C-alpha positions in Angstrom: 155.9 63.5 101.5 156.5 63.9 105.3 160.1 65.3 105.1 162.7 66.7 102.6 166.4 65.6 102.9 169.3 67.9 102.3 172.9 67.3 101.9 175.0 69.9 103.5 178.6 70.4 102.7 181.1 73.1 103.7 182.8 74.9 100.7 186.4 75.5 100.4 186.0 79.3 101.4 184.0 78.2 104.7 180.5 78.9 103.5 177.9 76.1 103.5 175.8 74.7 100.6 172.8 72.6 100.8 170.9 70.6 98.0 167.6 68.7 98.5 167.7 65.0 97.4 165.0 64.4 94.8 164.2 67.9 94.4 165.6 71.0 92.5 166.1 73.1 95.7 169.6 74.5 96.5 171.0 77.1 98.5 174.3 78.5 100.2 174.9 80.5 103.0 178.1 82.1 105.1 177.3 80.2 108.1 175.4 77.1 109.3 172.9 79.3 111.2 172.1 81.4 108.1 171.8 78.0 106.0 169.2 76.9 108.4 167.1 80.0 107.7 167.7 79.8 104.0 166.7 76.1 103.8 163.3 77.0 105.6 162.7 79.9 103.1 163.6 77.8 99.9 161.5 75.0 100.9 158.5 77.3 101.5 159.2 79.0 98.2 159.6 75.6 96.2 156.1 74.0 97.5 152.8 75.2 97.0 150.8 76.7 100.0 150.0 73.8 102.4 152.1 71.2 100.5 155.6 71.7 102.2 156.6 68.8 104.4 156.6 69.3 108.0 160.0 68.2 108.5 163.5 69.0 107.1 166.2 66.5 107.6 169.9 67.6 107.1 172.6 65.2 106.5 175.9 66.9 106.9 179.0 65.7 104.9 182.5 66.5 106.0 185.4 65.6 103.7 188.9 65.1 105.1 192.1 64.5 103.4 195.0 62.5 105.1 198.4 62.7 103.7 200.6 59.6 103.6 
């Protein structure tokens, strides 16, 4: 595996959540900058030494509501 993909969403309270696709890795933080650090840390904790993928891809999802 050369990368791990995270889906990043903003919570109702303004915090950010990230979940890896295909792996049980989840984290959340108060800001996007903090989330980036947390994602790196959780990936290192999830994989054995030397087995973590060299790339982390983030897919940011933004939901909008439109009233008619």
